[in-house]
C-alpha positions as CSV (number, residue, x, y, z in Angstrom):
1,X,25.8,10.5,-18.8
2,X,24.5,8.2,-15.8
3,X,23.2,10.2,-12.8
4,X,23.9,9.7,-9.7
5,X,21.0,8.5,-7.4
6,X,20.4,10.4,-4.1
7,X,18.4,8.7,-1.4
8,X,18.1,8.8,2.3
9,X,19.3,6.6,4.8
10,X,17.9,5.9,8.4
11,X,20.6,5.5,11.1
12,X,19.8,4.5,14.7
13,X,22.4,6.0,17.3
14,X,23.7,3.6,19.9
15,X,25.6,6.4,21.4
16,X,25.7,10.0,21.6
17,X,26.8,11.5,18.2
18,X,27.5,14.6,16.5
19,X,24.7,16.6,19.0
20,X,22.3,13.8,18.6
21,X,21.4,11.5,21.6
22,X,21.7,7.8,22.0
23,X,18.5,5.8,20.6
24,X,17.4,8.4,18.1
25,X,16.7,7.4,14.6
26,X,18.7,10.3,12.2
27,X,17.9,10.6,8.4
28,X,21.2,11.2,6.2
29,X,21.4,11.8,2.6
30,X,23.5,9.1,0.6
31,X,25.0,9.4,-3.1
32,X,24.4,5.8,-4.7
33,X,24.4,4.4,-1.2
34,X,27.1,6.1,0.3
35,X,26.8,8.8,2.8
36,X,27.6,12.3,1.5
37,X,29.3,13.4,5.0
38,X,32.5,12.2,5.7
39,X,31.3,12.2,9.4
40,X,28.7,9.5,8.7
41,X,30.8,7.4,6.5
42,X,33.3,7.3,9.2
43,X,30.8,6.6,11.8
44,X,29.4,3.6,9.8
45,X,32.9,1.9,9.6
46,X,33.5,2.5,13.1
47,X,30.2,0.8,14.0
48,X,31.6,-2.6,12.7
49,X,33.9,-2.6,16.0
50,X,32.2,-0.4,18.2
51,X,28.3,-0.8,17.2
52,X,27.6,3.2,17.6
53,X,25.7,3.2,14.9
54,X,22.8,0.8,13.3
55,X,21.6,1.3,9.4
56,X,17.8,0.6,9.4
57,X,16.5,-1.1,6.3
58,X,12.7,-1.7,7.1
59,X,10.5,1.2,6.6
60,X,8.1,1.9,9.6
61,X,4.8,0.2,9.1
62,X,2.2,2.9,8.1
63,X,-1.5,2.3,9.3
64,X,-4.3,0.8,6.9
65,X,-5.3,4.1,6.4
66,X,-2.4,5.6,4.8
67,X,-2.2,2.8,2.5
68,X,-3.4,3.6,-1.2
69,X,-6.3,1.5,-2.1
70,X,-6.1,-1.4,-4.6
71,X,-7.9,-1.4,-8.5
72,X,-10.8,-3.3,-8.3
73,X,-14.3,-3.3,-10.3
74,X,-15.8,-0.9,-7.6
75,X,-12.7,1.6,-7.7
76,X,-11.1,2.0,-10.7
77,X,-9.2,4.8,-9.8
78,X,-6.4,3.3,-7.2
79,X,-5.8,6.8,-5.6
80,X,-9.5,7.3,-4.7
81,X,-10.4,5.5,-1.8
82,X,-14.3,6.0,-1.4
83,X,-16.7,4.4,-3.7
84,X,-17.8,5.7,-6.8
């Protein structure tokens, strides 16, 4: 039996919807890429004609200090950011 993949999808609102303001970015839960809540499924379908919602695919850029150090001779453990 194959398990369903639960993931988060980020939406940018271009109109006031469901108590959220225009311009706000929200996160909704999705099952196999489809929003769990019917309200958001319908809003994404509506956005094809009225552009009320944008589905964001890019992750926000993280600063260089948030990135995990790469494995090297000086740093054999990539999660450890300092010198050995």
